[in-house]
PATOR-689195 format. One record per atom (N, C-alpha, C): residue in three letters; chain; atom name; x, y, z. Coordinates in nm, 3 decimals, decimal comma, always signed. Example, Ala and Ser with C-alpha at 12.3 -4.5 7.8 and 13.67 -1.06 7.14 Angstrom:
BEGIN
+------+------+------+---------+---------+---------+
! code ! unit ! site !       x !       y !       z !
+------+------+------+---------+---------+---------+
!  Ala !    A !    N !  +1,319 !  -0,569 !  +0,780 !
!  Ala !    A !   CA !  +1,230 !  -0,450 !  +0,780 !
!  Ala !    A !    C !  +1,320 !  -0,330 !  +0,780 !
!  Ser !    A !    N !  +1,285 !  -0,225 !  +0,708 !
!  Ser !    A !   CA !  +1,367 !  -0,106 !  +0,714 !
!  Ser !    A !    C !  +1,290 !  +0,003 !  +0,787 !
+------+------+------+---------+---------+---------+
This chain:
BEGIN
+------+------+------+---------+---------+---------+
! code ! unit ! site !       x !       y !       z !
+------+------+------+---------+---------+---------+
!  Unk !    A !    N !  -2,115 !  -9,165 !  -3,827 !
!  Unk !    A !   CA !  -2,052 !  -9,289 !  -3,789 !
!  Unk !    A !    C !  -2,144 !  -9,404 !  -3,827 !
!  Unk !    A !    N !  -2,092 !  -9,512 !  -3,885 !
!  Unk !    A !   CA !  -2,178 !  -9,618 !  -3,937 !
!  Unk !    A !    C !  -2,201 !  -9,733 !  -3,840 !
!  Unk !    A !    N !  -2,119 !  -9,752 !  -3,740 !
!  Unk !    A !   CA !  -2,137 !  -9,860 !  -3,643 !
!  Unk !    A !    C !  -2,155 !  -9,994 !  -3,711 !
!  Unk !    A !    N !  -2,076 ! -10,020 !  -3,814 !
!  Unk !    A !   CA !  -2,080 ! -10,149 !  -3,881 !
!  Unk !    A !    C !  -2,183 ! -10,163 !  -3,992 !
!  Unk !    A !    N !  -2,277 ! -10,073 !  -4,001 !
!  Unk !    A !   CA !  -2,379 ! -10,082 !  -4,105 !
!  Unk !    A !    C !  -2,322 ! -10,023 !  -4,233 !
!  Unk !    A !    N !  -2,344 ! -10,094 !  -4,341 !
!  Unk !    A !   CA !  -2,290 ! -10,045 !  -4,468 !
!  Unk !    A !    C !  -2,373 !  -9,930 !  -4,524 !
!  Unk !    A !    N !  -2,502 !  -9,927 !  -4,491 !
!  Unk !    A !   CA !  -2,590 !  -9,819 !  -4,535 !
!  Unk !    A !    C !  -2,664 !  -9,761 !  -4,417 !
!  Unk !    A !    N !  -2,699 !  -9,635 !  -4,429 !
!  Unk !    A !   CA !  -2,773 !  -9,565 !  -4,325 !
!  Unk !    A !    C !  -2,903 !  -9,511 !  -4,384 !
!  Unk !    A !    N !  -3,009 !  -9,510 !  -4,305 !
!  Unk !    A !   CA !  -3,130 !  -9,445 !  -4,355 !
!  Unk !    A !    C !  -3,110 !  -9,294 !  -4,351 !
!  Unk !    A !    N !  -3,157 !  -9,227 !  -4,455 !
!  Unk !    A !   CA !  -3,152 !  -9,081 !  -4,456 !
!  Unk !    A !    C !  -3,288 !  -9,024 !  -4,420 !
!  Unk !    A !    N !  -3,392 !  -9,109 !  -4,432 !
!  Unk !    A !   CA !  -3,527 !  -9,067 !  -4,394 !
!  Unk !    A !    C !  -3,612 !  -9,191 !  -4,363 !
!  Unk !    A !    N !  -3,685 !  -9,181 !  -4,252 !
!  Unk !    A !   CA !  -3,782 !  -9,285 !  -4,216 !
!  Unk !    A !    C !  -3,916 !  -9,213 !  -4,197 !
!  Unk !    A !    N !  -4,015 !  -9,253 !  -4,276 !
!  Unk !    A !   CA !  -4,147 !  -9,191 !  -4,267 !
!  Unk !    A !    C !  -4,253 !  -9,296 !  -4,244 !
!  Unk !    A !    N !  -4,340 !  -9,270 !  -4,150 !
!  Unk !    A !   CA !  -4,453 !  -9,358 !  -4,125 !
!  Unk !    A !    C !  -4,575 !  -9,299 !  -4,194 !
!  Unk !    A !    N !  -4,640 !  -9,379 !  -4,277 !
!  Unk !    A !   CA !  -4,761 !  -9,336 !  -4,346 !
!  Unk !    A !    C !  -4,874 !  -9,422 !  -4,288 !
!  Unk !    A !    N !  -4,933 !  -9,372 !  -4,182 !
!  Unk !    A !   CA !  -5,029 !  -9,449 !  -4,102 !
!  Unk !    A !    C !  -5,149 !  -9,500 !  -4,180 !
!  Unk !    A !    N !  -5,212 !  -9,413 !  -4,260 !
!  Unk !    A !   CA !  -5,335 !  -9,455 !  -4,328 !
!  Unk !    A !    C !  -5,309 !  -9,566 !  -4,429 !
!  Unk !    A !    N !  -5,187 !  -9,576 !  -4,480 !
!  Unk !    A !   CA !  -5,153 !  -9,683 !  -4,574 !
!  Unk !    A !    C !  -5,082 !  -9,799 !  -4,503 !
!  Unk !    A !    N !  -5,062 !  -9,785 !  -4,372 !
!  Unk !    A !   CA !  -4,990 !  -9,885 !  -4,292 !
!  Unk !    A !    C !  -4,854 !  -9,917 !  -4,354 !
!  Unk !    A !    N !  -4,780 !  -9,809 !  -4,384 !
!  Unk !    A !   CA !  -4,648 !  -9,823 !  -4,446 !
!  Unk !    A !    C !  -4,540 !  -9,751 !  -4,366 !
!  Unk !    A !    N !  -4,421 !  -9,806 !  -4,375 !
!  Unk !    A !   CA !  -4,301 !  -9,737 !  -4,330 !
!  Unk !    A !    C !  -4,217 !  -9,720 !  -4,455 !
!  Unk !    A !    N !  -4,179 !  -9,599 !  -4,485 !
!  Unk !    A !   CA !  -4,102 !  -9,568 !  -4,606 !
!  Unk !    A !    C !  -3,963 !  -9,526 !  -4,561 !
!  Unk !    A !    N !  -3,861 !  -9,598 !  -4,609 !
!  Unk !    A !   CA !  -3,724 !  -9,566 !  -4,570 !
!  Unk !    A !    C !  -3,641 !  -9,534 !  -4,694 !
!  Unk !    A !    N !  -3,575 !  -9,420 !  -4,690 !
!  Unk !    A !   CA !  -3,481 !  -9,381 !  -4,794 !
!  Unk !    A !    C !  -3,341 !  -9,407 !  -4,738 !
!  Unk !    A !    N !  -3,257 !  -9,469 !  -4,819 !
!  Unk !    A !   CA !  -3,123 !  -9,511 !  -4,775 !
!  Unk !    A !    C !  -3,015 !  -9,422 !  -4,835 !
!  Unk !    A !    N !  -2,898 !  -9,424 !  -4,772 !
!  Unk !    A !   CA !  -2,785 !  -9,343 !  -4,817 !
!  Unk !    A !    C !  -2,741 !  -9,379 !  -4,958 !
!  Unk !    A !    N !  -2,781 !  -9,495 !  -5,007 !
!  Unk !    A !   CA !  -2,751 !  -9,537 !  -5,145 !
!  Unk !    A !    C !  -2,845 !  -9,470 !  -5,245 !
!  Unk !    A !    N !  -2,950 !  -9,404 !  -5,192 !
!  Unk !    A !   CA !  -3,050 !  -9,343 !  -5,279 !
!  Unk !    A !    C !  -3,172 !  -9,433 !  -5,299 !
!  Unk !    A !    N !  -3,161 !  -9,559 !  -5,258 !
!  Unk !    A !   CA !  -3,274 !  -9,651 !  -5,270 !
!  Unk !    A !    C !  -3,382 !  -9,614 !  -5,170 !
!  Unk !    A !    N !  -3,505 !  -9,648 !  -5,205 !
!  Unk !    A !   CA !  -3,618 !  -9,625 !  -5,115 !
!  Unk !    A !    C !  -3,702 !  -9,751 !  -5,114 !
!  Unk !    A !    N !  -3,736 !  -9,798 !  -4,995 !
!  Unk !    A !   CA !  -3,819 !  -9,916 !  -4,982 !
!  Unk !    A !    C !  -3,943 !  -9,881 !  -4,901 !
!  Unk !    A !    N !  -4,057 !  -9,939 !  -4,942 !
!  Unk !    A !   CA !  -4,181 !  -9,929 !  -4,868 !
!  Unk !    A !    C !  -4,202 ! -10,063 !  -4,797 !
!  Unk !    A !    N !  -4,224 ! -10,058 !  -4,668 !
!  Unk !    A !   CA !  -4,245 ! -10,178 !  -4,587 !
!  Unk !    A !    C !  -4,385 ! -10,170 !  -4,529 !
!  Unk !    A !    N !  -4,467 ! -10,273 !  -4,550 !
!  Unk !    A !   CA !  -4,596 ! -10,271 !  -4,482 !
!  Unk !    A !    C !  -4,569 ! -10,301 !  -4,334 !
!  Unk !    A !    N !  -4,656 ! -10,250 !  -4,250 !
!  Unk !    A !   CA !  -4,640 ! -10,273 !  -4,106 !
!  Unk !    A !    C !  -4,658 ! -10,421 !  -4,075 !
!  Unk !    A !    N !  -4,746 ! -10,487 !  -4,148 !
!  Unk !    A !   CA !  -4,764 ! -10,631 !  -4,132 !
!  Unk !    A !    C !  -4,634 ! -10,704 !  -4,162 !
!  Unk !    A !    N !  -4,569 ! -10,669 !  -4,272 !
!  Unk !    A !   CA !  -4,443 ! -10,733 !  -4,312 !
!  Unk !    A !    C !  -4,337 ! -10,715 !  -4,203 !
!  Unk !    A !    N !  -4,323 ! -10,594 !  -4,152 !
!  Unk !    A !   CA !  -4,224 ! -10,571 !  -4,047 !
!  Unk !    A !    C !  -4,257 ! -10,650 !  -3,920 !
!  Unk !    A !    N !  -4,386 ! -10,662 !  -3,888 !
!  Unk !    A !   CA !  -4,425 ! -10,737 !  -3,768 !
!  Unk !    A !    C !  -4,395 ! -10,886 !  -3,783 !
!  Unk !    A !    N !  -4,430 ! -10,944 !  -3,897 !
!  Unk !    A !   CA !  -4,410 ! -11,089 !  -3,914 !
!  Unk !    A !    C !  -4,264 ! -11,125 !  -3,937 !
!  Unk !    A !    N !  -4,182 ! -11,028 !  -3,976 !
!  Unk !    A !   CA !  -4,039 ! -11,051 !  -3,996 !
!  Unk !    A !    C !  -3,956 ! -11,003 !  -3,876 !
!  Unk !    A !    N !  -4,021 ! -10,982 !  -3,763 !
!  Unk !    A !   CA !  -3,952 ! -10,931 !  -3,644 !
!  Unk !    A !    C !  -3,828 ! -11,013 !  -3,613 !
!  Unk !    A !    N !  -3,714 ! -10,945 !  -3,593 !
!  Unk !    A !   CA !  -3,588 ! -11,015 !  -3,569 !
!  Unk !    A !    C !  -3,564 ! -11,058 !  -3,424 !
!  Unk !    A !    N !  -3,659 ! -11,034 !  -3,334 !
!  Unk !    A !   CA !  -3,634 ! -11,069 !  -3,193 !
!  Unk !    A !    C !  -3,624 ! -11,221 !  -3,176 !
!  Unk !    A !    N !  -3,561 ! -11,264 !  -3,069 !
!  Unk !    A !   CA !  -3,541 ! -11,406 !  -3,044 !
!  Unk !    A !    C !  -3,673 ! -11,482 !  -3,029 !
!  Unk !    A !    N !  -3,775 ! -11,418 !  -2,973 !
!  Unk !    A !   CA !  -3,904 ! -11,484 !  -2,956 !
!  Unk !    A !    C !  -3,966 ! -11,516 !  -3,091 !
!  Unk !    A !    N !  -3,954 ! -11,425 !  -3,186 !
!  Unk !    A !   CA !  -4,014 ! -11,445 !  -3,319 !
!  Unk !    A !    C !  -3,924 ! -11,525 !  -3,413 !
!  Unk !    A !    N !  -3,799 ! -11,484 !  -3,425 !
!  Unk !    A !   CA !  -3,710 ! -11,548 !  -3,522 !
!  Unk !    A !    C !  -3,630 ! -11,663 !  -3,464 !
!  Unk !    A !    N !  -3,634 ! -11,680 !  -3,331 !
!  Unk !    A !   CA !  -3,562 ! -11,789 !  -3,268 !
!  Unk !    A !    C !  -3,412 ! -11,764 !  -3,262 !
!  Unk !    A !    N !  -3,346 ! -11,847 !  -3,186 !
!  Unk !    A !   CA !  -3,199 ! -11,839 !  -3,179 !
!  Unk !    A !    C !  -3,136 ! -11,913 !  -3,295 !
!  Unk !    A !    N !  -3,213 ! -12,006 !  -3,353 !
!  Unk !    A !   CA !  -3,171 ! -12,079 !  -3,473 !
!  Unk !    A !    C !  -3,291 ! -12,082 !  -3,567 !
!  Unk !    A !    N !  -3,269 ! -12,101 !  -3,697 !
!  Unk !    A !   CA !  -3,381 ! -12,099 !  -3,792 !
!  Unk !    A !    C !  -3,494 ! -12,197 !  -3,759 !
!  Unk !    A !    N !  -3,462 ! -12,314 !  -3,701 !
!  Unk !    A !   CA !  -3,567 ! -12,411 !  -3,671 !
!  Unk !    A !    C !  -3,653 ! -12,369 !  -3,551 !
!  Unk !    A !    N !  -3,611 ! -12,266 !  -3,478 !
!  Unk !    A !   CA !  -3,689 ! -12,215 !  -3,366 !
!  Unk !    A !    C !  -3,779 ! -12,098 !  -3,404 !
!  Unk !    A !    N !  -3,770 ! -12,054 !  -3,529 !
!  Unk !    A !   CA !  -3,849 ! -11,938 !  -3,573 !
!  Unk !    A !    C !  -3,998 ! -11,967 !  -3,565 !
!  Unk !    A !    N !  -4,074 ! -11,866 !  -3,524 !
!  Unk !    A !   CA !  -4,219 ! -11,876 !  -3,515 !
!  Unk !    A !    C !  -4,281 ! -11,826 !  -3,645 !
!  Unk !    A !    N !  -4,388 ! -11,890 !  -3,687 !
!  Unk !    A !   CA !  -4,465 ! -11,841 !  -3,801 !
!  Unk !    A !    C !  -4,574 ! -11,750 !  -3,744 !
!  Unk !    A !    N !  -4,555 ! -11,621 !  -3,759 !
!  Unk !    A !   CA !  -4,646 ! -11,521 !  -3,704 !
!  Unk !    A !    C !  -4,761 ! -11,502 !  -3,802 !
!  Unk !    A !    N !  -4,884 ! -11,520 !  -3,755 !
!  Unk !    A !   CA !  -4,999 ! -11,504 !  -3,844 !
!  Unk !    A !    C !  -5,097 ! -11,405 !  -3,783 !
!  Unk !    A !    N !  -5,199 ! -11,371 !  -3,860 !
!  Unk !    A !   CA !  -5,307 ! -11,284 !  -3,811 !
!  Unk !    A !    C !  -5,268 ! -11,139 !  -3,788 !
!  Unk !    A !    N !  -5,171 ! -11,088 !  -3,861 !
!  Unk !    A !   CA !  -5,123 ! -10,951 !  -3,837 !
!  Unk !    A !    C !  -5,156 ! -10,854 !  -3,950 !
!  Unk !    A !    N !  -5,254 ! -10,889 !  -4,031 !
!  Unk !    A !   CA !  -5,291 ! -10,804 !  -4,144 !
!  Unk !    A !    C !  -5,321 ! -10,660 !  -4,103 !
!  Unk !    A !    N !  -5,388 ! -10,642 !  -3,989 !
!  Unk !    A !   CA !  -5,432 ! -10,509 !  -3,947 !
!  Unk !    A !    C !  -5,339 ! -10,440 !  -3,847 !
!  Unk !    A !    N !  -5,224 ! -10,499 !  -3,819 !
!  Unk !    A !   CA !  -5,134 ! -10,441 !  -3,720 !
!  Unk !    A !    C !  -5,080 ! -10,306 !  -3,768 !
!  Unk !    A !    N !  -5,057 ! -10,218 !  -3,673 !
!  Unk !    A !   CA !  -4,998 ! -10,087 !  -3,704 !
!  Unk !    A !    C !  -4,877 ! -10,065 !  -3,614 !
!  Unk !    A !    N !  -4,798 !  -9,966 !  -3,648 !
!  Unk !    A !   CA !  -4,685 !  -9,928 !  -3,566 !
!  Unk !    A !    C !  -4,730 !  -9,813 !  -3,478 !
!  Unk !    A !    N !  -4,718 !  -9,831 !  -3,347 !
!  Unk !    A !   CA !  -4,758 !  -9,729 !  -3,250 !
!  Unk !    A !    C !  -4,648 !  -9,628 !  -3,226 !
!  Unk !    A !    N !  -4,522 !  -9,676 !  -3,228 !
!  Unk !    A !   CA !  -4,411 !  -9,582 !  -3,213 !
!  Unk !    A !    C !  -4,283 !  -9,642 !  -3,269 !
!  Unk !    A !    N !  -4,193 !  -9,550 !  -3,305 !
!  Unk !    A !   CA !  -4,061 !  -9,586 !  -3,357 !
!  Unk !    A !    C !  -3,961 !  -9,521 !  -3,263 !
!  Unk !    A !    N !  -3,882 !  -9,604 !  -3,195 !
!  Unk !    A !   CA !  -3,789 !  -9,555 !  -3,094 !
!  Unk !    A !    C !  -3,646 !  -9,574 !  -3,144 !
!  Unk !    A !    N !  -3,569 !  -9,465 !  -3,161 !
!  Unk !    A !   CA !  -3,430 !  -9,480 !  -3,203 !
!  Unk !    A !    C !  -3,349 !  -9,555 !  -3,098 !
!  Unk !    A !    N !  -3,260 !  -9,641 !  -3,143 !
!  Unk !    A !   CA !  -3,169 !  -9,714 !  -3,054 !
!  Unk !    A !    C !  -3,028 !  -9,680 !  -3,101 !
!  Unk !    A !    N !  -2,963 !  -9,591 !  -3,029 !
!  Unk !    A !   CA !  -2,830 !  -9,547 !  -3,069 !
!  Unk !    A !    C !  -2,829 !  -9,494 !  -3,210 !
!  Unk !    A !    N !  -2,721 !  -9,526 !  -3,280 !
!  Unk !    A !   CA !  -2,706 !  -9,483 !  -3,421 !
!  Unk !    A !    C !  -2,713 !  -9,602 !  -3,515 !
!  Unk !    A !    N !  -2,775 !  -9,712 !  -3,468 !
!  Unk !    A !   CA !  -2,768 !  -9,834 !  -3,548 !
!  Unk !    A !    C !  -2,900 !  -9,907 !  -3,567 !
!  Unk !    A !    N !  -3,008 !  -9,863 !  -3,501 !
!  Unk !    A !   CA !  -3,132 !  -9,940 !  -3,508 !
!  Unk !    A !    C !  -3,252 !  -9,858 !  -3,462 !
!  Unk !    A !    N !  -3,370 !  -9,917 !  -3,480 !
!  Unk !    A !   CA !  -3,494 !  -9,864 !  -3,422 !
!  Unk !    A !    C !  -3,568 !  -9,979 !  -3,357 !
!  Unk !    A !    N !  -3,641 !  -9,945 !  -3,254 !
!  Unk !    A !   CA !  -3,732 ! -10,040 !  -3,189 !
!  Unk !    A !    C !  -3,871 ! -10,002 !  -3,235 !
!  Unk !    A !    N !  -3,943 ! -10,099 !  -3,290 !
!  Unk !    A !   CA !  -4,079 ! -10,074 !  -3,337 !
!  Unk !    A !    C !  -4,177 ! -10,130 !  -3,235 !
!  Unk !    A !    N !  -4,274 ! -10,047 !  -3,196 !
!  Unk !    A !   CA !  -4,378 ! -10,088 !  -3,103 !
!  Unk !    A !    C !  -4,506 ! -10,102 !  -3,185 !
!  Unk !    A !    N !  -4,561 ! -10,224 !  -3,185 !
!  Unk !    A !   CA !  -4,677 ! -10,256 !  -3,268 !
!  Unk !    A !    C !  -4,807 ! -10,252 !  -3,188 !
!  Unk !    A !    N !  -4,916 ! -10,236 !  -3,259 !
!  Unk !    A !   CA !  -5,048 ! -10,225 !  -3,197 !
!  Unk !    A !    C !  -5,092 ! -10,353 !  -3,127 !
!  Unk !    A !    N !  -5,028 ! -10,465 !  -3,156 !
!  Unk !    A !   CA !  -5,062 ! -10,590 !  -3,087 !
!  Unk !    A !    C !  -4,984 ! -10,606 !  -2,957 !
!  Unk !    A !    N !  -4,909 ! -10,500 !  -2,920 !
!  Unk !    A !   CA !  -4,833 ! -10,502 !  -2,796 !
!  Unk !    A !    C !  -4,691 ! -10,553 !  -2,810 !
!  Unk !    A !    N !  -4,655 ! -10,605 !  -2,926 !
!  Unk !    A !   CA !  -4,520 ! -10,657 !  -2,946 !
!  Unk !    A !    C !  -4,422 ! -10,540 !  -2,956 !
!  Unk !    A !    N !  -4,315 ! -10,547 !  -2,877 !
!  Unk !    A !   CA !  -4,219 ! -10,435 !  -2,877 !
!  Unk !    A !    C !  -4,076 ! -10,480 !  -2,850 !
!  Unk !    A !    N !  -4,045 ! -10,607 !  -2,873 !
!  Unk !    A !   CA !  -3,912 ! -10,655 !  -2,837 !
!  Unk !    A !    C !  -3,813 ! -10,665 !  -2,954 !
!  Unk !    A !    N !  -3,856 ! -10,627 !  -3,074 !
!  Unk !    A !   CA !  -3,767 ! -10,637 !  -3,188 !
!  Unk !    A !    C !  -3,686 ! -10,511 !  -3,210 !
!  Unk !    A !    N !  -3,554 ! -10,527 !  -3,219 !
!  Unk !    A !   CA !  -3,466 ! -10,417 !  -3,259 !
!  Unk !    A !    C !  -3,430 ! -10,439 !  -3,406 !
!  Unk !    A !    N !  -3,465 ! -10,343 !  -3,487 !
!  Unk !    A !   CA !  -3,441 ! -10,352 !  -3,630 !
!  Unk !    A !    C !  -3,317 ! -10,270 !  -3,663 !
!  Unk !    A !    N !  -3,203 ! -10,339 !  -3,678 !
!  Unk !    A !   CA !  -3,078 ! -10,269 !  -3,714 !
!  Unk !    A !    C !  -3,090 ! -10,217 !  -3,856 !
!  Unk !    A !    N !  -3,003 ! -10,124 !  -3,891 !
!  Unk !    A !   CA !  -3,005 ! -10,071 !  -4,027 !
!  Unk !    A !    C !  -2,982 ! -10,184 !  -4,127 !
!  Unk !    A !    N !  -2,887 ! -10,275 !  -4,096 !
!  Unk !    A !   CA !  -2,861 ! -10,387 !  -4,187 !
!  Unk !    A !    C !  -2,984 ! -10,475 !  -4,204 !
!  Unk !    A !    N !  -3,054 ! -10,502 !  -4,094 !
!  Unk !    A !   CA !  -3,175 ! -10,585 !  -4,101 !
!  Unk !    A !    C !  -3,282 ! -10,516 !  -4,185 !
!  Unk !    A !    N !  -3,306 ! -10,389 !  -4,160 !
!  Unk !    A !   CA !  -3,408 ! -10,316 !  -4,236 !
!  Unk !    A !    C !  -3,373 ! -10,309 !  -4,385 !
!  Unk !    A !    N !  -3,245 ! -10,285 !  -4,414 !
!  Unk !    A !   CA !  -3,206 ! -10,280 !  -4,555 !
!  Unk !    A !    C !  -3,229 ! -10,416 !  -4,621 !
!  Unk !    A !    N !  -3,187 ! -10,522 !  -4,554 !
!  Unk !    A !   CA !  -3,205 ! -10,658 !  -4,607 !
!  Unk !    A !    C !  -3,353 ! -10,690 !  -4,628 !
!  Unk !    A !    N !  -3,437 ! -10,652 !  -4,531 !
!  Unk !    A !   CA !  -3,581 ! -10,674 !  -4,545 !
!  Unk !    A !    C !  -3,639 ! -10,598 !  -4,664 !
!  Unk !    A !    N !  -3,583 ! -10,481 !  -4,693 !
!  Unk !    A !   CA !  -3,629 ! -10,405 !  -4,809 !
!  Unk !    A !    C !  -3,579 ! -10,463 !  -4,940 !
!  Unk !    A !    N !  -3,451 ! -10,495 !  -4,945 !
!  Unk !    A !   CA !  -3,389 ! -10,544 !  -5,068 !
!  Unk !    A !    C !  -3,443 ! -10,682 !  -5,108 !
!  Unk !    A !    N !  -3,478 ! -10,764 !  -5,010 !
!  Unk !    A !   CA !  -3,523 ! -10,902 !  -5,036 !
!  Unk !    A !    C !  -3,673 ! -10,919 !  -5,013 !
!  Unk !    A !    N !  -3,745 ! -10,809 !  -5,009 !
!  Unk !    A !   CA !  -3,885 ! -10,813 !  -4,970 !
!  Unk !    A !    C !  -3,970 ! -10,907 !  -5,054 !
!  Unk !    A !    N !  -3,957 ! -10,904 !  -5,185 !
!  Unk !    A !   CA !  -4,042 ! -10,987 !  -5,271 !
!  Unk !    A !    C !  -4,024 ! -11,135 !  -5,239 !
!  Unk !    A !    N !  -3,902 ! -11,180 !  -5,225 !
!  Unk !    A !   CA !  -3,873 ! -11,321 !  -5,198 !
!  Unk !    A !    C !  -3,917 ! -11,358 !  -5,057 !
!  Unk !    A !    N !  -3,882 ! -11,275 !  -4,958 !
!  Unk !    A !   CA !  -3,917 ! -11,305 !  -4,820 !
!  Unk !    A !    C !  -4,068 ! -11,307 !  -4,799 !
!  Unk !    A !    N !  -4,139 ! -11,215 !  -4,863 !
!  Unk !    A !   CA !  -4,284 ! -11,209 !  -4,849 !
!  Unk !    A !    C !  -4,348 ! -11,333 !  -4,912 !
!  Unk !    A !    N !  -4,301 ! -11,373 !  -5,030 !
!  Unk !    A !   CA !  -4,358 ! -11,492 !  -5,095 !
!  Unk !    A !    C !  -4,330 ! -11,617 !  -5,011 !
!  Unk !    A !    N !  -4,210 ! -11,627 !  -4,955 !
!  Unk !    A !   CA !  -4,177 ! -11,740 !  -4,866 !
!  Unk !    A !    C !  -4,272 ! -11,743 !  -4,747 !
!  Unk !    A !    N !  -4,301 ! -11,626 !  -4,691 !
!  Unk !    A !   CA !  -4,393 ! -11,615 !  -4,578 !
!  Unk !    A !    C !  -4,533 ! -11,661 !  -4,617 !
!  Unk !    A !    N !  -4,583 ! -11,613 !  -4,731 !
!  Unk !    A !   CA !  -4,716 ! -11,651 !  -4,778 !
!  Unk !    A !    C !  -4,724 ! -11,802 !  -4,802 !
!  Unk !    A !    N !  -4,618 ! -11,860 !  -4,859 !
!  Unk !    A !   CA !  -4,614 ! -12,004 !  -4,882 !
!  Unk !    A !    C !  -4,617 ! -12,080 !  -4,749 !
!  Unk !    A !    N !  -4,542 ! -12,032 !  -4,650 !
!  Unk !    A !   CA !  -4,538 ! -12,097 !  -4,519 !
!  Unk !    A !    C !  -4,675 ! -12,090 !  -4,451 !
!  Unk !    A !    N !  -4,742 ! -11,975 !  -4,463 !
!  Unk !    A !   CA !  -4,877 ! -11,962 !  -4,407 !
!  Unk !    A !    C !  -4,971 ! -12,065 !  -4,469 !
!  Unk !    A !    N !  -4,968 ! -12,073 !  -4,601 !
!  Unk !    A !   CA !  -5,057 ! -12,165 !  -4,671 !
!  Unk !    A !    C !  -5,029 ! -12,309 !  -4,629 !
!  Unk !    A !    N !  -4,902 ! -12,344 !  -4,623 !
!  Unk !    A !   CA !  -4,863 ! -12,481 !  -4,586 !
!  Unk !    A !    C !  -4,910 ! -12,514 !  -4,443 !
!  Unk !    A !    N !  -4,905 ! -12,415 !  -4,354 !
!  Unk !    A !   CA !  -4,944 ! -12,436 !  -4,214 !
!  Unk !    A !    C !  -5,095 ! -12,421 !  -4,191 !
!  Unk !    A !    N !  -5,167 ! -12,383 !  -4,296 !
!  Unk !    A !   CA !  -5,312 ! -12,363 !  -4,282 !
!  Unk !    A !    C !  -5,345 ! -12,239 !  -4,199 !
!  Unk !    A !    N !  -5,256 ! -12,141 !  -4,202 !
!  Unk !    A !   CA !  -5,278 ! -12,017 !  -4,127 !
!  Unk !    A !    C !  -5,312 ! -11,906 !  -4,225 !
!  Unk !    A !    N !  -5,348 ! -11,789 !  -4,170 !
!  Unk !    A !   CA !  -5,388 ! -11,679 !  -4,257 !
!  Unk !    A !    C !  -5,339 ! -11,545 !  -4,205 !
!  Unk !    A !    N !  -5,345 ! -11,447 !  -4,291 !
!  Unk !    A !   CA !  -5,300 ! -11,311 !  -4,257 !
!  Unk !    A !    C !  -5,401 ! -11,239 !  -4,171 !
!  Unk !    A !    N !  -5,529 ! -11,266 !  -4,192 !
!  Unk !    A !   CA !  -5,633 ! -11,199 !  -4,113 !
!  Unk !    A !    C !  -5,632 ! -11,252 !  -3,972 !
!  Unk !    A !    N !  -5,661 ! -11,167 !  -3,875 !
!  Unk !    A !   CA !  -5,672 ! -11,215 !  -3,737 !
!  Unk !    A !    C !  -5,791 ! -11,310 !  -3,722 !
!  Unk !    A !    N !  -5,773 ! -11,409 !  -3,637 !
!  Unk !    A !   CA !  -5,884 ! -11,499 !  -3,608 !
!  Unk !    A !    C !  -5,989 ! -11,424 !  -3,529 !
!  Unk !    A !    N !  -6,112 ! -11,451 !  -3,556 !
!  Unk !    A !   CA !  -6,221 ! -11,386 !  -3,484 !
!  Unk !    A !    C !  -6,266 ! -11,482 !  -3,374 !
!  Unk !    A !    N !  -6,259 ! -11,433 !  -3,253 !
!  Unk !    A !   CA !  -6,302 ! -11,514 !  -3,140 !
!  Unk !    A !    C !  -6,448 ! -11,481 !  -3,114 !
!  Unk !    A !    N !  -6,536 ! -11,581 !  -3,125 !
!  Unk !    A !   CA !  -6,678 ! -11,552 !  -3,105 !
!  Unk !    A !    C !  -6,706 ! -11,509 !  -2,960 !
!  Unk !    A !    N !  -6,788 ! -11,408 !  -2,948 !
!  Unk !    A !   CA !  -6,827 ! -11,359 !  -2,816 !
!  Unk !    A !    C !  -6,961 ! -11,422 !  -2,782 !
!  Unk !    A !    N !  -6,964 ! -11,484 !  -2,665 !
!  Unk !    A !   CA !  -7,086 ! -11,549 !  -2,624 !
!  Unk !    A !    C !  -7,175 ! -11,448 !  -2,549 !
!  Unk !    A !    N !  -7,294 ! -11,428 !  -2,600 !
!  Unk !    A !   CA !  -7,389 ! -11,337 !  -2,538 !
!  Unk !    A !    C !  -7,474 ! -11,418 !  -2,440 !
!  Unk !    A !    N !  -7,478 ! -11,368 !  -2,317 !
!  Unk !    A !   CA !  -7,551 ! -11,440 !  -2,213 !
!  Unk !    A !    C !  -7,682 ! -11,369 !  -2,182 !
+------+------+------+---------+---------+---------+
């Protein structure tokens, strides 16, 4: 049953050492998603906003990993990230779109980071030794 999704994943594999999620689709296409990309493109309301002008520019997630992948019915997965973020439900349509448009979306993200003076690496908070 498709539950409105035009394509279904036939395989989802997490490759931890490469920080990748590899998804094979019913169309035969296969996309590799970095965990950082999935985290910064999180579709939850807190990250993407209720309208485009409310979207947050998520930075400092270069080293983020996926701690768990939780199935949600037959239409999505919930990704739990190492930074504690766990409120994004990634529908099949969203995941497919993120894969198919990855090059453009990633470049737009990098451009937005540069424009905002932000970076992919986490900020280092100096520890004061007493």
